[in-house]
C-alpha positions as CSV (number, residue, x, y, z in Angstrom):
1,M,58.1,-138.9,70.5
2,S,56.0,-137.7,73.0
3,V,56.8,-134.4,75.5
4,A,58.4,-136.8,77.9
5,T,60.8,-138.3,75.5
6,L,61.5,-134.5,74.2
7,A,62.9,-133.6,77.5
8,M,64.9,-136.7,78.3
9,L,67.0,-135.8,74.7
10,L,67.0,-132.2,76.1
11,A,68.5,-133.3,79.2
12,A,71.2,-135.8,77.8
13,P,74.4,-134.9,76.3
14,S,74.7,-134.1,72.7
15,P,75.5,-137.0,71.0
16,S,79.4,-137.8,69.9
17,L,80.5,-136.9,66.6
18,P,83.5,-137.9,64.2
19,Q,86.2,-136.1,64.3
20,M,85.7,-133.0,62.4
21,P,88.8,-131.1,60.7
22,A,90.1,-128.2,62.6
23,S,88.0,-125.1,61.8
24,P,88.9,-121.6,62.5
25,P,86.8,-119.7,65.0
26,P,83.5,-118.4,64.2
27,V,83.7,-114.9,62.7
28,V,80.7,-112.5,61.3
29,A,81.8,-112.3,57.4
30,P,82.8,-108.9,56.9
31,V,79.9,-108.5,54.1
32,L,77.5,-108.7,56.9
33,T,78.4,-105.6,58.3
34,S,77.9,-103.8,55.1
35,A,74.4,-102.1,54.6
36,D,73.5,-103.9,51.4
37,A,73.4,-107.0,53.4
38,R,71.3,-106.6,56.0
39,D,68.6,-108.9,55.2
40,V,64.9,-108.2,55.9
41,H,63.7,-111.5,55.5
42,S,65.3,-112.8,58.5
43,Y,64.4,-111.9,62.0
44,A,68.1,-112.6,63.1
45,R,70.7,-109.9,64.4
46,P,73.9,-111.5,63.3
47,L,76.1,-108.9,64.5
48,E,74.5,-109.2,67.9
49,A,74.5,-112.9,68.1
50,R,74.7,-115.4,65.1
51,V,74.2,-119.1,65.0
52,T,77.7,-120.7,63.9
53,H,76.6,-124.8,64.0
54,V,73.3,-126.4,64.0
55,S,73.5,-130.0,65.5
56,L,69.5,-131.6,64.8
57,N,68.2,-134.9,66.6
58,L,64.8,-135.4,65.1
59,Y,62.2,-137.8,64.8
60,A,60.5,-137.9,61.4
61,D,56.4,-139.0,62.2
62,F,55.2,-140.1,59.1
63,D,51.9,-141.0,60.8
64,T,50.9,-137.1,62.1
65,H,53.5,-135.4,59.1
66,V,55.7,-133.8,61.9
67,M,59.2,-133.6,62.7
68,R,60.1,-133.3,66.2
69,G,63.3,-133.2,68.6
70,I,66.0,-131.0,69.5
71,A,68.1,-128.3,67.8
72,T,71.2,-127.5,69.3
73,L,72.5,-124.0,68.0
74,S,76.2,-123.2,69.0
75,V,76.3,-119.1,69.1
76,D,78.9,-116.8,68.4
77,A,77.8,-113.5,70.2
78,R,79.5,-110.5,71.6
79,P,79.9,-110.2,75.1
80,D,77.4,-107.9,76.0
81,A,75.0,-109.7,73.6
82,K,71.4,-110.1,75.5
83,Q,69.4,-112.3,73.1
84,L,70.2,-114.8,70.2
85,V,66.9,-114.0,67.4
86,V,66.2,-117.2,65.0
87,D,63.5,-117.7,62.9
88,D,60.4,-119.4,63.2
89,N,57.9,-120.4,61.2
90,G,55.0,-122.0,62.9
91,L,57.4,-124.3,65.0
92,R,55.6,-125.7,68.2
93,I,58.3,-124.8,70.9
94,V,58.7,-127.0,74.1
95,A,61.5,-125.9,75.6
96,V,64.8,-123.7,75.6
97,T,67.5,-124.6,77.6
98,D,71.3,-123.9,77.9
99,A,74.2,-126.6,77.4
100,Q,73.1,-127.2,81.2
101,N,69.9,-127.7,80.6
102,R,68.6,-124.9,82.3
103,P,65.7,-123.3,80.8
104,L,66.5,-120.1,79.0
105,P,63.6,-117.4,78.9
106,Y,62.3,-117.4,75.3
107,G,59.3,-115.5,73.6
108,I,57.5,-116.0,70.1
109,G,56.9,-112.5,68.3
110,Q,54.1,-111.4,66.1
111,T,53.7,-113.9,63.2
112,D,53.9,-112.9,59.3
113,K,52.1,-115.2,56.9
114,V,55.5,-115.0,54.7
115,H,58.5,-114.7,57.3
116,G,57.1,-116.4,60.3
117,A,57.9,-115.2,63.3
118,P,61.1,-114.2,65.2
119,L,62.3,-116.7,68.2
120,T,63.6,-114.5,70.9
121,I,65.9,-116.4,73.3
122,T,67.4,-114.4,76.2
123,L,71.1,-115.8,76.3
124,N,72.2,-115.0,79.9
125,G,75.6,-115.7,78.8
126,A,74.9,-119.2,77.2
127,R,76.7,-120.0,74.0
128,T,75.2,-123.4,73.3
129,V,70.8,-123.2,73.1
130,K,69.1,-126.7,73.2
131,I,65.5,-126.3,71.6
132,A,63.0,-128.8,71.6
133,Y,60.3,-128.6,69.3
134,A,58.1,-129.9,66.2
135,S,57.2,-128.9,62.8
136,T,53.2,-128.8,62.1
137,P,51.5,-131.2,59.3
138,G,51.8,-128.2,57.1
139,A,55.5,-127.1,57.5
140,K,56.1,-125.3,54.2
141,A,59.5,-127.0,53.6
142,L,58.0,-130.5,53.8
143,Q,56.0,-132.3,51.8
144,W,54.9,-135.6,53.4
145,L,53.7,-138.1,50.0
146,S,51.5,-140.8,50.5
147,P,52.6,-144.4,48.7
148,E,50.0,-143.7,46.1
149,Q,51.7,-140.1,45.1
150,T,55.3,-142.7,44.7
151,A,57.0,-144.2,41.7
152,G,56.8,-147.6,43.7
153,K,53.4,-147.0,45.4
154,K,54.5,-149.0,48.7
155,Q,56.3,-146.5,51.0
156,P,55.8,-142.5,52.0
157,Y,57.8,-140.4,51.0
158,L,58.9,-137.3,52.7
159,F,61.4,-134.4,51.0
160,S,62.2,-130.9,52.0
161,Q,62.7,-127.8,49.7
162,G,64.5,-124.6,52.0
163,E,65.0,-122.4,49.3
164,A,64.2,-119.0,49.8
165,I,63.0,-118.8,53.5
166,L,61.0,-122.2,53.9
167,N,63.6,-124.0,56.1
168,R,62.3,-122.2,59.5
169,S,59.2,-124.1,59.4
170,W,61.3,-127.1,60.4
171,I,64.6,-125.9,62.1
172,P,64.6,-123.0,64.3
173,T,67.7,-121.2,63.6
174,Q,69.0,-117.8,61.3
175,D,67.6,-118.0,58.1
176,S,69.4,-116.1,56.2
177,P,71.9,-116.8,53.4
178,G,74.9,-115.1,54.4
179,I,74.4,-116.2,57.8
180,R,76.6,-119.8,56.8
181,Q,76.6,-122.5,59.3
182,T,77.9,-126.1,59.8
183,W,75.3,-128.6,60.7
184,D,75.1,-132.1,61.3
185,A,71.7,-134.2,62.1
186,T,70.3,-137.6,63.0
187,I,67.2,-138.8,61.8
188,N,65.2,-141.4,63.2
189,A,63.0,-143.0,60.6
190,P,60.8,-146.0,59.7
191,C,63.5,-149.3,58.8
192,A,62.0,-149.9,55.5
193,L,63.3,-145.7,54.5
194,T,66.1,-144.9,53.7
195,V,67.1,-141.4,54.9
196,V,69.7,-139.0,52.8
197,M,70.7,-135.2,53.9
198,S,73.1,-132.9,51.9
199,G,76.0,-133.7,53.7
200,E,78.7,-136.1,54.5
201,R,76.8,-139.6,56.1
202,T,78.3,-140.5,59.6
203,G,76.5,-143.5,60.6
204,E,73.4,-145.8,60.6
205,T,71.9,-147.4,63.3
206,A,70.6,-151.2,63.1
207,C,66.9,-151.4,63.0
208,Q,65.0,-151.5,66.3
209,D,60.8,-151.5,67.2
210,G,60.9,-150.6,63.5
211,R,62.5,-147.9,63.4
212,H,66.8,-146.7,62.4
213,T,68.2,-143.6,62.9
214,A,70.9,-142.1,60.3
215,S,73.3,-139.4,61.1
216,Y,75.1,-136.6,58.6
217,R,77.1,-133.7,58.5
218,M,78.0,-130.9,57.1
219,D,81.6,-129.3,58.3
220,K,81.8,-126.5,55.4
221,P,79.8,-123.7,56.8
222,V,76.4,-122.8,54.0
223,A,73.4,-120.9,54.0
224,P,70.6,-122.6,55.9
225,Y,68.5,-123.2,52.9
226,L,70.8,-125.5,51.8
227,I,70.5,-127.6,54.7
228,A,67.8,-130.9,52.9
229,M,66.7,-134.3,53.4
230,A,64.6,-136.8,51.7
231,I,63.6,-140.2,53.2
232,G,61.5,-142.7,51.3
233,D,61.9,-146.5,49.5
234,L,65.5,-145.4,48.0
235,K,68.1,-147.0,46.1
236,F,71.6,-145.8,45.1
237,R,73.9,-146.6,42.1
238,P,77.3,-145.7,41.7
239,L,78.5,-143.7,38.4
240,S,82.0,-143.4,39.6
241,A,84.1,-143.1,42.5
242,H,82.5,-139.8,43.4
243,T,79.4,-139.7,41.6
244,G,76.3,-141.1,41.7
245,I,72.1,-141.6,41.5
246,W,69.6,-141.9,44.2
247,T,66.1,-142.8,43.4
248,E,63.2,-145.2,43.9
249,P,63.9,-148.3,42.6
250,A,61.3,-148.3,39.8
251,M,63.1,-145.1,38.4
252,L,66.7,-146.0,39.3
253,D,67.8,-148.0,35.5
254,K,65.8,-144.5,33.9
255,A,67.9,-142.1,36.3
256,A,71.1,-143.7,35.6
257,W,71.3,-144.1,32.5
258,E,70.0,-140.3,31.8
259,F,73.2,-139.1,33.9
260,A,75.7,-141.8,33.2
261,G,77.7,-139.1,32.1
262,L,77.5,-137.4,35.8
263,D,81.6,-137.6,36.2
264,K,82.3,-136.3,32.8
265,F,80.4,-132.7,34.0
266,V,82.6,-132.4,37.4
267,S,85.7,-133.0,35.4
268,A,84.5,-130.4,32.7
269,A,83.5,-128.0,36.0
270,E,86.7,-128.7,37.6
271,G,88.8,-127.4,34.2
272,L,86.9,-124.3,34.0
273,Y,87.0,-122.9,37.5
274,G,88.9,-124.7,39.8
275,P,88.6,-127.9,42.1
276,Y,84.9,-129.2,43.7
277,R,85.1,-128.7,47.2
278,W,82.5,-130.8,48.9
279,G,83.6,-134.4,48.4
280,R,81.2,-136.5,47.0
281,Y,78.6,-135.2,44.2
282,D,75.6,-137.3,43.7
283,V,71.7,-136.5,42.4
284,L,68.3,-137.7,44.2
285,V,65.8,-138.1,41.6
286,L,62.8,-137.1,43.4
287,P,58.9,-137.7,43.0
288,P,57.3,-135.8,40.3
289,S,56.0,-133.3,42.9
290,F,59.6,-131.3,43.6
291,P,58.6,-127.6,42.9
292,F,61.9,-127.3,41.1
293,G,64.0,-128.5,38.4
294,G,66.7,-128.8,40.4
295,M,67.8,-127.9,44.1
296,E,71.8,-127.6,44.2
297,N,72.1,-129.0,47.7
298,P,75.8,-129.8,48.7
299,M,77.0,-133.5,47.7
300,L,73.3,-134.4,46.6
301,T,71.4,-132.3,43.9
302,F,67.6,-133.0,44.5
303,A,66.2,-133.1,40.6
304,T,62.8,-133.4,39.2
305,P,61.9,-136.5,36.9
306,T,60.7,-134.1,34.4
307,V,64.6,-134.2,32.9
308,L,64.4,-137.9,32.4
309,A,63.2,-137.4,29.0
310,G,65.0,-140.9,27.4
311,D,67.9,-139.1,25.2
312,R,70.0,-136.8,27.5
313,S,68.7,-134.1,25.7
314,L,67.8,-132.1,29.0
315,V,71.0,-132.9,30.9
316,S,71.9,-129.1,31.4
317,L,70.0,-129.3,34.4
318,I,72.7,-131.5,35.6
319,A,75.5,-128.6,34.4
320,H,72.8,-126.0,36.3
321,E,73.1,-127.6,39.7
322,L,76.7,-128.7,39.5
323,A,77.9,-125.2,38.4
324,H,76.1,-124.2,42.0
325,S,78.7,-126.0,43.8
326,W,80.7,-122.9,43.1
327,S,78.3,-120.0,42.3
328,G,75.6,-120.4,45.2
329,N,77.0,-122.7,47.5
330,L,80.6,-121.6,47.8
331,V,80.0,-118.0,47.3
332,T,76.1,-117.1,47.9
333,N,74.0,-114.4,48.0
334,A,73.9,-112.5,51.2
335,T,70.3,-111.6,50.6
336,W,67.5,-112.4,48.4
337,D,67.9,-108.9,46.9
338,D,71.2,-110.5,44.8
339,F,69.9,-113.4,44.0
340,W,71.3,-113.0,40.4
341,L,74.6,-113.3,42.3
342,N,73.6,-117.3,42.7
343,E,71.7,-117.8,39.4
344,G,73.4,-115.6,37.1
345,F,77.1,-116.7,37.5
346,T,75.6,-120.0,37.7
347,S,73.8,-120.0,34.2
348,Y,76.7,-118.2,33.0
349,F,78.3,-121.1,34.2
350,E,76.2,-124.0,33.1
351,N,76.6,-122.9,29.6
352,R,80.5,-123.2,29.8
353,I,79.9,-126.6,31.0
354,M,77.3,-127.7,28.4
355,E,79.9,-125.8,25.7
356,S,83.1,-127.9,26.7
357,M,80.8,-131.3,27.3
358,Y,78.6,-131.0,23.9
359,G,80.2,-128.6,21.6
360,K,79.7,-124.9,21.1
361,R,76.6,-125.6,18.6
362,R,74.9,-127.0,21.5
363,A,75.6,-124.4,24.0
364,A,74.7,-121.6,21.4
365,M,71.3,-123.2,20.9
366,E,70.7,-123.0,25.0
367,A,71.9,-119.5,25.2
368,D,69.8,-118.5,22.5
369,L,66.3,-119.6,23.9
370,A,67.7,-118.4,27.5
371,W,67.5,-114.7,25.4
372,T,64.2,-115.4,24.3
373,D,63.2,-116.4,28.1
374,M,65.1,-113.1,29.2
375,Q,63.0,-110.9,26.9
376,N,59.8,-112.6,27.9
377,A,60.4,-112.4,31.6
378,V,60.8,-108.4,31.5
379,K,57.7,-108.2,29.4
380,E,56.2,-110.3,32.5
381,A,58.0,-107.8,34.6
382,G,56.1,-105.0,33.5
383,G,58.3,-103.6,30.4
384,P,62.2,-102.5,30.8
385,Q,61.1,-99.7,33.1
386,S,60.3,-102.3,35.9
387,P,62.5,-101.8,39.1
388,D,62.2,-106.1,38.9
389,T,64.1,-106.2,35.6
390,K,66.9,-104.8,37.6
391,L,69.8,-107.8,38.8
392,H,70.2,-105.6,42.3
393,L,66.6,-106.2,43.6
394,D,64.8,-104.0,46.2
395,L,62.6,-106.8,47.6
396,D,61.4,-105.1,50.7
397,A,59.6,-106.7,53.6
398,T,55.9,-107.1,52.7
399,R,57.4,-109.0,50.2
400,D,58.1,-112.8,49.5
401,P,61.6,-113.5,48.1
402,D,60.3,-115.9,45.6
403,D,59.1,-112.7,43.9
404,G,62.4,-112.3,42.8
405,M,63.1,-115.7,41.7
406,T,62.9,-115.1,37.9
407,Q,64.3,-115.8,34.6
408,I,65.8,-112.0,35.0
409,A,68.0,-113.4,38.0
410,Y,68.8,-116.2,35.8
411,D,69.3,-114.9,32.2
412,K,69.7,-111.1,32.6
413,G,73.0,-112.2,35.1
414,A,74.5,-114.7,32.4
415,T,74.0,-112.2,29.5
416,F,76.1,-109.6,31.6
417,L,78.5,-112.1,32.6
418,R,79.0,-112.6,29.1
419,T,79.0,-109.3,28.1
420,I,82.0,-108.8,30.6
421,E,83.8,-111.6,28.9
422,S,83.3,-110.4,25.2
423,V,85.0,-107.1,26.3
424,V,87.9,-108.0,28.2
425,G,88.2,-111.6,26.6
426,R,87.7,-115.3,27.9
427,A,91.5,-115.8,29.0
428,R,91.5,-112.7,31.3
429,W,87.6,-113.5,32.3
430,D,88.4,-117.4,32.9
431,A,91.3,-116.5,35.1
432,Y,89.5,-113.7,37.5
433,L,86.4,-115.9,38.1
434,R,88.7,-119.0,39.3
435,G,90.0,-116.1,41.6
436,Y,87.1,-114.8,42.9
437,F,85.4,-118.3,43.7
438,D,88.8,-119.0,45.8
439,R,89.2,-115.4,47.5
440,H,85.4,-115.7,48.7
441,A,84.7,-119.2,49.1
442,F,82.3,-120.3,51.7
443,Q,81.5,-116.7,51.8
444,P,78.6,-114.6,51.3
445,Q,78.5,-111.8,48.9
446,T,76.5,-108.6,47.7
447,S,76.5,-106.5,44.3
448,A,78.4,-104.2,45.8
449,G,80.8,-106.6,47.2
450,F,81.2,-108.2,43.7
451,L,81.6,-104.9,41.9
452,A,84.0,-103.7,43.9
453,D,86.0,-107.3,43.4
454,L,85.6,-106.8,39.8
455,K,86.8,-103.3,39.3
456,A,89.6,-104.0,41.5
457,R,90.9,-107.1,40.4
458,L,89.7,-107.6,36.6
459,L,88.8,-104.3,34.8
460,E,91.1,-102.0,33.4
461,P,90.8,-98.3,32.9
462,G,88.0,-97.2,31.1
463,E,86.3,-101.2,31.0
464,A,83.8,-100.3,33.5
465,E,82.5,-97.5,31.8
466,K,82.7,-99.2,28.5
467,I,80.9,-102.2,30.0
468,G,78.6,-100.0,32.3
469,V,78.6,-102.6,34.8
470,D,76.9,-100.3,37.5
471,Q,73.8,-99.8,34.7
472,W,74.0,-103.5,34.5
473,V,73.2,-104.2,37.9
474,Y,71.5,-101.2,39.2
475,Q,68.7,-99.7,36.6
476,P,66.1,-101.8,35.2
477,G,65.8,-103.2,31.6
478,I,68.2,-105.1,29.2
479,P,71.2,-102.5,28.3
480,A,72.2,-102.1,24.7
481,N,75.6,-103.7,24.6
482,A,74.0,-107.1,25.8
483,V,75.5,-109.8,24.0
484,H,73.4,-112.2,22.0
485,V,74.2,-115.1,21.3
486,R,72.8,-116.5,18.3
487,S,72.4,-120.2,17.3
488,D,73.2,-121.2,13.5
489,A,70.6,-123.9,14.1
490,F,67.8,-121.4,14.7
491,P,67.4,-119.3,11.1
492,A,66.4,-122.7,9.5
493,V,64.3,-123.4,11.8
494,D,62.6,-120.3,12.0
495,A,61.8,-120.2,8.4
496,A,60.3,-123.6,9.0
497,A,58.0,-121.8,11.2
498,R,57.1,-119.0,9.0
499,A,56.3,-121.2,6.6
500,F,54.0,-123.5,8.4
501,A,52.2,-120.7,10.0
502,A,51.6,-119.3,6.2
503,G,50.0,-122.5,5.5
504,G,53.0,-125.0,4.0
505,P,52.4,-128.8,4.4
506,V,53.3,-130.2,7.9
507,S,56.0,-132.7,6.3
508,A,58.1,-129.5,5.5
509,V,58.8,-129.1,9.1
510,P,61.9,-130.8,10.1
511,D,62.0,-133.8,12.1
512,K,65.2,-136.1,14.0
513,V,65.9,-132.6,15.4
514,T,67.3,-131.7,19.1
515,T,64.7,-130.5,21.6
516,Q,66.2,-127.2,21.7
517,E,65.1,-126.9,17.7
518,Y,61.5,-128.0,18.5
519,V,61.3,-125.8,21.7
520,R,62.2,-123.0,19.3
521,F,60.0,-124.2,16.2
522,L,56.9,-123.8,18.7
523,D,58.1,-120.6,20.4
524,Q,58.4,-119.2,17.2
525,L,54.9,-120.3,15.8
526,P,51.9,-117.3,16.3
527,R,50.0,-117.8,18.9
528,Q,47.1,-117.6,17.2
529,L,46.8,-120.8,14.6
530,P,43.8,-122.7,13.3
531,A,42.7,-125.8,14.6
532,E,43.3,-128.0,11.7
533,R,47.3,-126.5,11.9
534,L,47.4,-127.5,15.5
535,A,45.9,-131.0,14.5
536,A,48.4,-131.3,11.6
537,L,51.3,-131.1,13.7
538,D,49.7,-133.0,16.5
539,G,48.8,-135.8,14.1
540,R,52.7,-135.8,13.1
541,F,54.5,-135.5,16.1
542,H,52.2,-136.7,18.7
543,W,52.9,-134.0,21.3
544,N,50.0,-133.9,23.4
545,G,51.8,-137.2,24.4
546,T,55.3,-136.7,25.0
547,G,57.3,-137.6,27.4
548,N,59.6,-134.6,27.0
549,S,58.6,-132.1,29.0
550,E,60.4,-128.9,27.2
551,I,58.6,-130.0,24.5
552,R,55.3,-130.5,26.1
553,F,55.4,-127.5,27.9
554,A,56.0,-125.4,24.6
555,W,53.4,-127.3,22.5
556,L,50.8,-126.6,25.7
557,R,51.5,-123.2,26.1
558,L,50.3,-122.8,21.9
559,A,47.9,-125.1,21.8
560,L,45.8,-123.7,25.0
561,A,46.1,-120.1,23.6
562,N,44.2,-121.3,20.6
563,R,41.9,-122.9,22.8
564,Y,42.7,-126.2,21.0
565,P,40.5,-129.1,22.6
566,P,42.7,-132.1,22.1
567,A,45.2,-130.5,24.6
568,E,42.6,-130.6,27.5
569,A,43.4,-134.0,28.2
570,S,46.8,-133.0,27.4
571,A,47.2,-130.6,29.9
572,E,45.0,-132.3,32.9
573,Q,47.2,-135.1,32.4
574,F,50.8,-132.9,32.5
575,L,49.7,-130.5,35.4
576,T,48.5,-133.3,37.6
577,S,51.5,-135.6,37.2
578,Q,53.9,-133.3,38.1
579,G,54.6,-130.2,40.4
580,R,57.3,-128.4,38.6
581,R,56.4,-124.4,38.9
582,K,58.3,-123.5,36.0
583,F,55.4,-125.6,34.0
584,V,53.0,-125.4,36.3
585,A,52.6,-121.7,37.0
586,P,52.9,-120.3,33.3
587,L,50.2,-122.7,31.9
588,F,47.6,-122.1,35.1
589,Q,48.4,-117.9,34.0
590,Q,48.0,-118.8,30.5
591,L,44.6,-120.5,31.0
592,Q,43.1,-118.0,33.5
593,G,43.3,-115.6,30.1
594,Q,41.5,-117.5,28.6
595,G,38.2,-116.1,29.2
596,E,35.7,-118.7,31.1
597,W,36.8,-121.4,28.9
598,G,40.5,-121.6,30.2
599,Q,39.3,-120.4,33.8
600,A,36.8,-123.5,34.0
601,L,39.4,-125.5,33.0
602,A,42.0,-124.2,35.2
603,R,39.7,-124.6,38.0
604,R,38.7,-128.2,37.3
605,I,42.7,-129.0,36.8
606,Y,43.7,-127.1,39.7
607,D,41.2,-128.6,42.4
608,K,42.5,-131.8,41.6
609,A,46.7,-131.3,41.0
610,R,46.9,-129.0,44.5
611,P,47.1,-131.6,46.4
612,G,49.7,-133.0,45.0
613,Y,51.9,-130.0,44.6
614,H,54.6,-128.7,47.0
615,S,53.6,-125.4,49.4
616,V,56.1,-123.7,46.8
617,T,54.1,-124.2,44.0
618,Q,50.7,-124.0,45.6
619,V,51.5,-120.6,47.2
620,T,52.1,-119.5,43.0
621,V,48.8,-120.6,41.7
622,D,47.0,-120.1,44.7
623,R,47.6,-116.0,43.8
624,L,47.6,-116.8,40.0
625,L,43.8,-118.1,40.4
626,G,43.1,-115.9,43.4
627,R,42.5,-118.4,45.8
């Protein structure tokens, strides 16, 4: 798309859209006026002028790895507002106009390597702002894959990952989780590729000159990091009237089998905390370079193929991403300091879904493993006095919001909610949570707001002090009253680990147990084991080549800690075949701590693996390896 074409788009009237349900006039959420809702990771000034709707008309250029076109922003501003400030990370701005195509003055401020730069637009009374622009080939939110990097090996692929503050690299808007926005999009792509987005599909054109367009909309206000897109050789398989799977044709049968119970997950979640409010619930299984286990994009969860274990043992990921449809998407952290409001609530809710679906024994195993993860996260953060072990963080503007995306938010947050439940009882707690999601639906939230709501609507006199709710949120470490769910399956596993570590025969190690039990066994083994002991395990269980990513990860952490030579090839294959940060970062960190042997191996593997990683994973590993 040339600059001339951009100018033509800019001059054209906005495309007509299907009639949307009537919405109330946009207002600033009351929580945004509070001091603790000030988002230092966005340049926006929402109390002066805020974006309420984003309309995208974009061309996906697979030759230059660029998205280009027009973003039309609807603005709610104070009568005296002079400027609109949006977030921009590397965008090439061509022109900015009002609804009548009159130029609006604009300027791009100083660039920060984490946050990008402010794009400041003089409104001159405008309440519609049209921005003609293009992303750069290195836009942090976008990963352009060659055909060789896909399962089918025939077509290129593009996907976006916006959380936390990456969408500003392809969408000029106020990229703050507290500034919820509706949106619509028309995406032009090659005819051989299918466009999917985190919204309702509203239309598709016929192929013309090798390209077609697909249109989507989201008529419910969402945090801007939840605007997501993927373009590739994609096929769909319905699993029920309201659920289904998108993925590459080569992976469709496997993915559809793994997630066959999707509709049952939705029913279980609704039975706990009320109606699912987003219409469809579909899952897109992406190529292996996707940096997270899953991303809770509304209506279309993005999922890593590393959960396709072949035995449905890792489907708790779907429980987690589905739970986000209430905690995170419906009620969203106003700033990244309160990331735990998204992930702690969701981790708790996930475990309740798993209990409903698979019983208390399975849920207890997963909660017990999460307890261990939490203890390890406290150590990695610097110990229980580290400020990074608080739930409410203080991520100043010098830090990347990703710094707060640790297991503390997930597991300490879930443990806090489980501790509240233990004091007030499940019936009261569930009734409160259901009402909480209703009262704050489609709104941002802060820790202070949650605690005020909790004290006003649930806790009786003395209960806040008994639980220590303020300590849980604002103080470091894990409070002494934390509820530790203990699995009744793990004592036998722990005993087996002790016996093996003491020299017992490998034949005595239990087999045909759950993934969770295998992971527990591996995690309980001492980090120093003789090579012959590791070889015995490898010879019996063949963990160097297992397709179960959680077991493979736990095995490699043990094997690499012992510099076990046969694990080198396994680590290289694992680290070059997927880019999930949960697996990749700890393994590189472990290698980096293994002296010259590990550091040389890390360098060799990373040189090969890095080009296939998303920027989210690249940034993390670059920092670990000092690049």
